[in-house]
PyMOL Python script that loads the backbone (N, CA, C, O; Angstrom):
from pymol import cmd

cmd.read_pdbstr("""\
ATOM      1  N   SER A   1     153.121  -3.823 192.624  1.00  0.00           N
ATOM      2  CA  SER A   1     153.023  -4.145 191.264  1.00  0.00           C
ATOM      3  C   SER A   1     152.219  -2.947 190.556  1.00  0.00           C
ATOM      4  O   SER A   1     151.262  -2.376 191.080  1.00  0.00           O
ATOM      5  N   LYS A   2     152.706  -2.672 189.385  1.00  0.00           N
ATOM      6  CA  LYS A   2     151.979  -1.651 188.441  1.00  0.00           C
ATOM      7  C   LYS A   2     150.525  -2.007 188.172  1.00  0.00           C
ATOM      8  O   LYS A   2     149.642  -1.165 188.005  1.00  0.00           O
ATOM      9  N   LEU A   3     150.333  -3.445 188.140  1.00  0.00           N
ATOM     10  CA  LEU A   3     149.026  -3.726 187.813  1.00  0.00           C
ATOM     11  C   LEU A   3     147.926  -4.203 188.845  1.00  0.00           C
ATOM     12  O   LEU A   3     146.872  -4.777 188.570  1.00  0.00           O
ATOM     13  N   GLN A   4     148.399  -3.843 190.094  1.00  0.00           N
ATOM     14  CA  GLN A   4     147.418  -4.077 191.195  1.00  0.00           C
ATOM     15  C   GLN A   4     146.430  -2.952 191.259  1.00  0.00           C
ATOM     16  O   GLN A   4     146.693  -1.801 190.911  1.00  0.00           O
ATOM     17  N   TRP A   5     145.195  -3.386 191.760  1.00  0.00           N
ATOM     18  CA  TRP A   5     144.119  -2.335 191.893  1.00  0.00           C
ATOM     19  C   TRP A   5     143.951  -1.925 193.491  1.00  0.00           C
ATOM     20  O   TRP A   5     144.036  -2.690 194.451  1.00  0.00           O
ATOM     21  N   HIS A   6     143.700  -0.562 193.502  1.00  0.00           N
ATOM     22  CA  HIS A   6     143.688  -0.095 194.953  1.00  0.00           C
ATOM     23  C   HIS A   6     142.458   0.789 195.052  1.00  0.00           C
ATOM     24  O   HIS A   6     142.265   1.594 194.140  1.00  0.00           O
ATOM     25  N   PRO A   7     141.619   0.723 196.053  1.00  0.00           N
ATOM     26  CA  PRO A   7     140.379   1.579 196.156  1.00  0.00           C
ATOM     27  C   PRO A   7     140.743   2.945 196.527  1.00  0.00           C
ATOM     28  O   PRO A   7     140.606   3.270 197.706  1.00  0.00           O
ATOM     29  N   PHE A   8     141.175   3.758 195.705  1.00  0.00           N
ATOM     30  CA  PHE A   8     141.397   5.145 195.996  1.00  0.00           C
ATOM     31  C   PHE A   8     140.167   6.064 195.437  1.00  0.00           C
ATOM     32  O   PHE A   8     139.533   5.732 194.435  1.00  0.00           O
ATOM     33  N   THR A   9     139.908   7.172 196.132  1.00  0.00           N
ATOM     34  CA  THR A   9     138.771   7.993 195.662  1.00  0.00           C
ATOM     35  C   THR A   9     139.181   9.315 195.343  1.00  0.00           C
ATOM     36  O   THR A   9     139.936   9.949 196.081  1.00  0.00           O
ATOM     37  N   VAL A  10     138.704   9.777 194.243  1.00  0.00           N
ATOM     38  CA  VAL A  10     138.968  11.138 193.844  1.00  0.00           C
ATOM     39  C   VAL A  10     137.985  12.076 194.612  1.00  0.00           C
ATOM     40  O   VAL A  10     136.769  11.911 194.514  1.00  0.00           O
ATOM     41  N   THR A  11     138.526  13.050 195.368  1.00  0.00           N
ATOM     42  CA  THR A  11     137.680  13.869 196.112  1.00  0.00           C
ATOM     43  C   THR A  11     137.462  15.212 195.596  1.00  0.00           C
ATOM     44  O   THR A  11     136.451  15.824 195.939  1.00  0.00           O
ATOM     45  N   SER A  12     138.398  15.780 194.727  1.00  0.00           N
ATOM     46  CA  SER A  12     138.298  17.060 194.033  1.00  0.00           C
ATOM     47  C   SER A  12     139.198  17.136 192.862  1.00  0.00           C
ATOM     48  O   SER A  12     140.185  16.426 192.671  1.00  0.00           O
ATOM     49  N   SER A  13     138.753  18.062 192.111  1.00  0.00           N
ATOM     50  CA  SER A  13     139.702  18.470 190.989  1.00  0.00           C
ATOM     51  C   SER A  13     139.623  19.994 190.955  1.00  0.00           C
ATOM     52  O   SER A  13     138.632  20.573 191.401  1.00  0.00           O
ATOM     53  N   SER A  14     140.694  20.669 190.413  1.00  0.00           N
ATOM     54  CA  SER A  14     140.817  22.041 190.529  1.00  0.00           C
ATOM     55  C   SER A  14     140.414  22.574 189.170  1.00  0.00           C
ATOM     56  O   SER A  14     140.828  22.014 188.155  1.00  0.00           O
ATOM     57  N   ASN A  15     139.562  23.712 189.107  1.00  0.00           N
ATOM     58  CA  ASN A  15     139.203  24.379 187.982  1.00  0.00           C
ATOM     59  C   ASN A  15     140.289  25.434 187.646  1.00  0.00           C
ATOM     60  O   ASN A  15     140.367  25.848 186.489  1.00  0.00           O
ATOM     61  N   THR A  16     141.128  25.885 188.606  1.00  0.00           N
ATOM     62  CA  THR A  16     142.068  26.909 188.473  1.00  0.00           C
ATOM     63  C   THR A  16     143.435  26.299 187.994  1.00  0.00           C
ATOM     64  O   THR A  16     144.227  26.966 187.329  1.00  0.00           O
ATOM     65  N   ASP A  17     143.667  25.029 188.356  1.00  0.00           N
ATOM     66  CA  ASP A  17     144.995  24.462 188.068  1.00  0.00           C
ATOM     67  C   ASP A  17     144.570  22.962 187.503  1.00  0.00           C
ATOM     68  O   ASP A  17     144.282  22.035 188.260  1.00  0.00           O
ATOM     69  N   PRO A  18     144.576  22.875 186.181  1.00  0.00           N
ATOM     70  CA  PRO A  18     144.072  21.639 185.526  1.00  0.00           C
ATOM     71  C   PRO A  18     145.142  20.426 185.873  1.00  0.00           C
ATOM     72  O   PRO A  18     144.866  19.261 185.588  1.00  0.00           O
ATOM     73  N   GLU A  19     146.284  20.763 186.458  1.00  0.00           N
ATOM     74  CA  GLU A  19     147.128  19.632 186.712  1.00  0.00           C
ATOM     75  C   GLU A  19     146.968  19.177 188.378  1.00  0.00           C
ATOM     76  O   GLU A  19     147.785  18.411 188.889  1.00  0.00           O
ATOM     77  N   THR A  20     146.050  19.635 188.987  1.00  0.00           N
ATOM     78  CA  THR A  20     145.792  19.357 190.384  1.00  0.00           C
ATOM     79  C   THR A  20     144.679  18.440 190.558  1.00  0.00           C
ATOM     80  O   THR A  20     143.600  18.718 190.035  1.00  0.00           O
ATOM     81  N   LEU A  21     144.841  17.272 191.305  1.00  0.00           N
ATOM     82  CA  LEU A  21     143.799  16.367 191.699  1.00  0.00           C
ATOM     83  C   LEU A  21     143.963  15.892 193.072  1.00  0.00           C
ATOM     84  O   LEU A  21     145.059  15.542 193.510  1.00  0.00           O
ATOM     85  N   SER A  22     142.803  15.876 193.805  1.00  0.00           N
ATOM     86  CA  SER A  22     142.830  15.417 195.311  1.00  0.00           C
ATOM     87  C   SER A  22     142.334  14.014 195.251  1.00  0.00           C
ATOM     88  O   SER A  22     141.374  13.702 194.546  1.00  0.00           O
ATOM     89  N   ILE A  23     143.016  13.137 196.020  1.00  0.00           N
ATOM     90  CA  ILE A  23     142.533  11.799 196.131  1.00  0.00           C
ATOM     91  C   ILE A  23     142.620  11.296 197.553  1.00  0.00           C
ATOM     92  O   ILE A  23     143.473  11.820 198.269  1.00  0.00           O
ATOM     93  N   VAL A  24     141.874  10.381 198.039  1.00  0.00           N
ATOM     94  CA  VAL A  24     141.897   9.780 199.403  1.00  0.00           C
ATOM     95  C   VAL A  24     142.468   8.262 199.187  1.00  0.00           C
ATOM     96  O   VAL A  24     141.915   7.473 198.422  1.00  0.00           O
ATOM     97  N   ILE A  25     143.468   7.989 199.837  1.00  0.00           N
ATOM     98  CA  ILE A  25     144.172   6.720 199.787  1.00  0.00           C
ATOM     99  C   ILE A  25     144.103   6.068 201.223  1.00  0.00           C
ATOM    100  O   ILE A  25     144.622   6.637 202.183  1.00  0.00           O
ATOM    101  N   LYS A  26     143.532   5.010 201.330  1.00  0.00           N
ATOM    102  CA  LYS A  26     143.490   4.143 202.593  1.00  0.00           C
ATOM    103  C   LYS A  26     144.926   3.374 202.859  1.00  0.00           C
ATOM    104  O   LYS A  26     145.280   2.427 202.158  1.00  0.00           O
ATOM    105  N   SER A  27     145.584   3.808 203.778  1.00  0.00           N
ATOM    106  CA  SER A  27     146.848   3.136 204.039  1.00  0.00           C
ATOM    107  C   SER A  27     146.543   1.753 204.652  1.00  0.00           C
ATOM    108  O   SER A  27     146.263   1.691 205.850  1.00  0.00           O
ATOM    109  N   GLU A  28     146.583   0.618 203.874  1.00  0.00           N
ATOM    110  CA  GLU A  28     146.026  -0.608 204.365  1.00  0.00           C
ATOM    111  C   GLU A  28     147.103  -1.716 204.388  1.00  0.00           C
ATOM    112  O   GLU A  28     147.265  -2.455 205.358  1.00  0.00           O
ATOM    113  N   GLY A  29     147.840  -1.779 203.231  1.00  0.00           N
ATOM    114  CA  GLY A  29     148.819  -2.780 203.048  1.00  0.00           C
ATOM    115  C   GLY A  29     150.159  -2.139 202.957  1.00  0.00           C
ATOM    116  O   GLY A  29     150.265  -0.929 203.152  1.00  0.00           O
ATOM    117  N   SER A  30     151.215  -2.902 202.664  1.00  0.00           N
ATOM    118  CA  SER A  30     152.664  -2.544 202.559  1.00  0.00           C
ATOM    119  C   SER A  30     152.779  -1.364 201.404  1.00  0.00           C
ATOM    120  O   SER A  30     153.374  -0.315 201.652  1.00  0.00           O
ATOM    121  N   TRP A  31     152.197  -1.606 200.193  1.00  0.00           N
ATOM    122  CA  TRP A  31     152.304  -0.791 199.101  1.00  0.00           C
ATOM    123  C   TRP A  31     151.705   0.665 199.424  1.00  0.00           C
ATOM    124  O   TRP A  31     152.344   1.704 199.254  1.00  0.00           O
ATOM    125  N   SER A  32     150.479   0.602 199.881  1.00  0.00           N
ATOM    126  CA  SER A  32     149.960   1.855 200.175  1.00  0.00           C
ATOM    127  C   SER A  32     150.451   2.623 201.441  1.00  0.00           C
ATOM    128  O   SER A  32     150.297   3.838 201.565  1.00  0.00           O
ATOM    129  N   SER A  33     151.011   1.881 202.308  1.00  0.00           N
ATOM    130  CA  SER A  33     151.709   2.413 203.494  1.00  0.00           C
ATOM    131  C   SER A  33     153.004   3.070 203.013  1.00  0.00           C
ATOM    132  O   SER A  33     153.310   4.167 203.479  1.00  0.00           O
ATOM    133  N   GLU A  34     153.807   2.448 202.080  1.00  0.00           N
ATOM    134  CA  GLU A  34     154.936   3.139 201.549  1.00  0.00           C
ATOM    135  C   GLU A  34     154.669   4.335 200.761  1.00  0.00           C
ATOM    136  O   GLU A  34     155.412   5.317 200.790  1.00  0.00           O
ATOM    137  N   LEU A  35     153.544   4.250 200.011  1.00  0.00           N
ATOM    138  CA  LEU A  35     153.152   5.452 199.237  1.00  0.00           C
ATOM    139  C   LEU A  35     152.872   6.560 200.106  1.00  0.00           C
ATOM    140  O   LEU A  35     153.326   7.664 199.804  1.00  0.00           O
ATOM    141  N   TYR A  36     152.176   6.409 201.157  1.00  0.00           N
ATOM    142  CA  TYR A  36     151.837   7.462 202.154  1.00  0.00           C
ATOM    143  C   TYR A  36     153.077   7.970 202.828  1.00  0.00           C
ATOM    144  O   TYR A  36     153.195   9.175 203.048  1.00  0.00           O
ATOM    145  N   GLN A  37     153.994   7.122 203.161  1.00  0.00           N
ATOM    146  CA  GLN A  37     155.231   7.677 203.722  1.00  0.00           C
ATOM    147  C   GLN A  37     155.983   8.611 202.702  1.00  0.00           C
ATOM    148  O   GLN A  37     156.457   9.695 203.040  1.00  0.00           O
ATOM    149  N   LYS A  38     156.054   8.102 201.421  1.00  0.00           N
ATOM    150  CA  LYS A  38     156.770   8.924 200.455  1.00  0.00           C
ATOM    151  C   LYS A  38     156.053  10.332 200.190  1.00  0.00           C
ATOM    152  O   LYS A  38     156.671  11.388 200.054  1.00  0.00           O
ATOM    153  N   LEU A  39     154.751  10.207 200.139  1.00  0.00           N
ATOM    154  CA  LEU A  39     154.021  11.451 199.818  1.00  0.00           C
ATOM    155  C   LEU A  39     153.896  12.422 200.999  1.00  0.00           C
ATOM    156  O   LEU A  39     153.775  13.629 200.786  1.00  0.00           O
ATOM    157  N   SER A  40     153.923  11.930 202.211  1.00  0.00           N
ATOM    158  CA  SER A  40     153.681  12.779 203.448  1.00  0.00           C
ATOM    159  C   SER A  40     155.178  13.259 203.907  1.00  0.00           C
ATOM    160  O   SER A  40     155.223  14.042 204.856  1.00  0.00           O
ATOM    161  N   SER A  41     156.286  12.887 203.361  1.00  0.00           N
ATOM    162  CA  SER A  41     157.540  13.334 203.716  1.00  0.00           C
ATOM    163  C   SER A  41     157.774  14.671 203.253  1.00  0.00           C
ATOM    164  O   SER A  41     157.715  14.909 202.046  1.00  0.00           O
ATOM    165  N   SER A  42     158.048  15.615 204.131  1.00  0.00           N
ATOM    166  CA  SER A  42     158.395  16.960 203.880  1.00  0.00           C
ATOM    167  C   SER A  42     159.872  17.244 203.427  1.00  0.00           C
ATOM    168  O   SER A  42     160.213  18.282 202.861  1.00  0.00           O
ATOM    169  N   SER A  43     160.673  16.249 203.727  1.00  0.00           N
ATOM    170  CA  SER A  43     162.046  16.401 203.351  1.00  0.00           C
ATOM    171  C   SER A  43     162.481  16.184 201.884  1.00  0.00           C
ATOM    172  O   SER A  43     163.558  16.625 201.482  1.00  0.00           O
ATOM    173  N   SER A  44     161.632  15.499 201.090  1.00  0.00           N
ATOM    174  CA  SER A  44     161.985  15.220 199.749  1.00  0.00           C
ATOM    175  C   SER A  44     160.778  15.549 198.773  1.00  0.00           C
ATOM    176  O   SER A  44     159.607  15.646 199.140  1.00  0.00           O
ATOM    177  N   THR A  45     161.225  15.699 197.521  1.00  0.00           N
ATOM    178  CA  THR A  45     160.207  15.919 196.510  1.00  0.00           C
ATOM    179  C   THR A  45     159.932  14.599 195.841  1.00  0.00           C
ATOM    180  O   THR A  45     160.886  13.881 195.541  1.00  0.00           O
ATOM    181  N   TYR A  46     158.613  14.203 195.567  1.00  0.00           N
ATOM    182  CA  TYR A  46     158.373  12.958 195.082  1.00  0.00           C
ATOM    183  C   TYR A  46     157.522  13.224 193.959  1.00  0.00           C
ATOM    184  O   TYR A  46     156.640  14.077 194.063  1.00  0.00           O
ATOM    185  N   SER A  47     157.702  12.546 192.837  1.00  0.00           N
ATOM    186  CA  SER A  47     156.857  12.585 191.645  1.00  0.00           C
ATOM    187  C   SER A  47     156.104  11.396 191.499  1.00  0.00           C
ATOM    188  O   SER A  47     156.715  10.330 191.581  1.00  0.00           O
ATOM    189  N   LEU A  48     154.784  11.389 191.279  1.00  0.00           N
ATOM    190  CA  LEU A  48     153.938  10.138 191.018  1.00  0.00           C
ATOM    191  C   LEU A  48     153.264  10.153 189.781  1.00  0.00           C
ATOM    192  O   LEU A  48     152.538  11.117 189.534  1.00  0.00           O
ATOM    193  N   GLU A  49     153.395   9.182 188.914  1.00  0.00           N
ATOM    194  CA  GLU A  49     152.677   9.080 187.730  1.00  0.00           C
ATOM    195  C   GLU A  49     151.531   8.051 187.902  1.00  0.00           C
ATOM    196  O   GLU A  49     151.778   6.918 188.316  1.00  0.00           O
ATOM    197  N   ILE A  50     150.334   8.432 187.595  1.00  0.00           N
ATOM    198  CA  ILE A  50     149.149   7.566 187.783  1.00  0.00           C
ATOM    199  C   ILE A  50     148.367   7.399 186.642  1.00  0.00           C
ATOM    200  O   ILE A  50     148.448   8.207 185.716  1.00  0.00           O
ATOM    201  N   SER A  51     147.547   6.348 186.603  1.00  0.00           N
ATOM    202  CA  SER A  51     146.449   6.173 185.505  1.00  0.00           C
ATOM    203  C   SER A  51     145.117   6.069 186.188  1.00  0.00           C
ATOM    204  O   SER A  51     144.965   5.330 187.160  1.00  0.00           O
ATOM    205  N   VAL A  52     144.164   6.793 185.697  1.00  0.00           N
ATOM    206  CA  VAL A  52     142.821   6.778 186.258  1.00  0.00           C
ATOM    207  C   VAL A  52     141.883   6.143 185.387  1.00  0.00           C
ATOM    208  O   VAL A  52     141.867   6.505 184.211  1.00  0.00           O
ATOM    209  N   GLU A  53     141.114   5.269 185.771  1.00  0.00           N
ATOM    210  CA  GLU A  53     140.037   4.577 184.974  1.00  0.00           C
ATOM    211  C   GLU A  53     138.665   4.572 185.716  1.00  0.00           C
ATOM    212  O   GLU A  53     138.530   4.725 186.930  1.00  0.00           O
ATOM    213  N   GLY A  54     137.786   4.398 184.915  1.00  0.00           N
ATOM    214  CA  GLY A  54     136.462   4.310 185.599  1.00  0.00           C
ATOM    215  C   GLY A  54     135.562   5.520 185.087  1.00  0.00           C
ATOM    216  O   GLY A  54     135.978   6.194 184.145  1.00  0.00           O
ATOM    217  N   PRO A  55     134.362   5.807 185.672  1.00  0.00           N
ATOM    218  CA  PRO A  55     133.832   5.121 186.853  1.00  0.00           C
ATOM    219  C   PRO A  55     133.196   3.780 186.394  1.00  0.00           C
ATOM    220  O   PRO A  55     132.888   3.565 185.221  1.00  0.00           O
ATOM    221  N   TYR A  56     133.037   2.958 187.337  1.00  0.00           N
ATOM    222  CA  TYR A  56     132.446   1.498 187.107  1.00  0.00           C
ATOM    223  C   TYR A  56     131.137   1.491 187.915  1.00  0.00           C
ATOM    224  O   TYR A  56     131.002   2.044 189.006  1.00  0.00           O
ATOM    225  N   GLY A  57     130.235   0.835 187.288  1.00  0.00           N
ATOM    226  CA  GLY A  57     128.776   0.822 187.817  1.00  0.00           C
ATOM    227  C   GLY A  57     127.854   2.022 187.352  1.00  0.00           C
ATOM    228  O   GLY A  57     128.334   2.964 186.722  1.00  0.00           O
ATOM    229  N   PRO A  58     126.638   1.961 187.654  1.00  0.00           N
ATOM    230  CA  PRO A  58     125.757   2.979 187.341  1.00  0.00           C
ATOM    231  C   PRO A  58     125.892   4.197 188.123  1.00  0.00           C
ATOM    232  O   PRO A  58     126.200   4.113 189.312  1.00  0.00           O
ATOM    233  N   ALA A  59     125.661   5.485 187.486  1.00  0.00           N
ATOM    234  CA  ALA A  59     125.718   6.590 188.218  1.00  0.00           C
ATOM    235  C   ALA A  59     124.518   6.719 189.250  1.00  0.00           C
ATOM    236  O   ALA A  59     123.399   6.299 188.954  1.00  0.00           O
ATOM    237  N   ALA A  60     124.763   7.253 190.344  1.00  0.00           N
ATOM    238  CA  ALA A  60     123.579   7.336 191.460  1.00  0.00           C
ATOM    239  C   ALA A  60     122.965   8.740 191.143  1.00  0.00           C
ATOM    240  O   ALA A  60     123.553   9.766 191.484  1.00  0.00           O
ATOM    241  N   THR A  61     121.854   8.758 190.530  1.00  0.00           N
ATOM    242  CA  THR A  61     121.079   9.977 190.158  1.00  0.00           C
ATOM    243  C   THR A  61     120.296  10.452 191.300  1.00  0.00           C
ATOM    244  O   THR A  61     119.966  11.638 191.321  1.00  0.00           O
ATOM    245  N   HIS A  62     119.960   9.668 192.251  1.00  0.00           N
ATOM    246  CA  HIS A  62     119.133  10.059 193.392  1.00  0.00           C
ATOM    247  C   HIS A  62     120.123   9.580 194.742  1.00  0.00           C
ATOM    248  O   HIS A  62     119.910   8.582 195.430  1.00  0.00           O
ATOM    249  N   PHE A  63     121.154  10.472 194.913  1.00  0.00           N
ATOM    250  CA  PHE A  63     122.151  10.205 195.904  1.00  0.00           C
ATOM    251  C   PHE A  63     121.698  10.140 197.289  1.00  0.00           C
ATOM    252  O   PHE A  63     122.345   9.524 198.137  1.00  0.00           O
ATOM    253  N   LEU A  64     120.528  10.801 197.570  1.00  0.00           N
ATOM    254  CA  LEU A  64     120.025  10.793 198.818  1.00  0.00           C
ATOM    255  C   LEU A  64     119.250   9.448 199.231  1.00  0.00           C
ATOM    256  O   LEU A  64     119.086   9.144 200.412  1.00  0.00           O
ATOM    257  N   ARG A  65     118.809   8.703 198.209  1.00  0.00           N
ATOM    258  CA  ARG A  65     118.213   7.516 198.389  1.00  0.00           C
ATOM    259  C   ARG A  65     119.221   6.380 198.644  1.00  0.00           C
ATOM    260  O   ARG A  65     118.770   5.291 199.001  1.00  0.00           O
ATOM    261  N   CYS A  66     120.534   6.540 198.491  1.00  0.00           N
ATOM    262  CA  CYS A  66     121.688   5.711 198.772  1.00  0.00           C
ATOM    263  C   CYS A  66     122.006   5.473 200.184  1.00  0.00           C
ATOM    264  O   CYS A  66     122.622   4.468 200.540  1.00  0.00           O
ATOM    265  N   MET A  67     121.554   6.476 201.082  1.00  0.00           N
ATOM    266  CA  MET A  67     121.840   6.519 202.349  1.00  0.00           C
ATOM    267  C   MET A  67     121.069   5.699 203.298  1.00  0.00           C
ATOM    268  O   MET A  67     121.333   5.734 204.500  1.00  0.00           O
TER     269      MET A  67
END
""", "prot")
cmd.dss("prot")
cmd.show_as("cartoon", "prot")
cmd.util.cbc("prot")
cmd.orient("prot")
């Protein structure tokens, strides 16, 4: 569904190419498993349109205390 929520994590963005974004997706259910199969296939070109929201919750100013 287009309105489902999935715990993806943004891991990097590119300063040299503003259209590049790296994310980590845990392949857990049927939807994320199908997404993984499509994105990892080297035999086809796949375009993906996404929406990014957040962050939610307070920012961790002292990240070492969170460990």
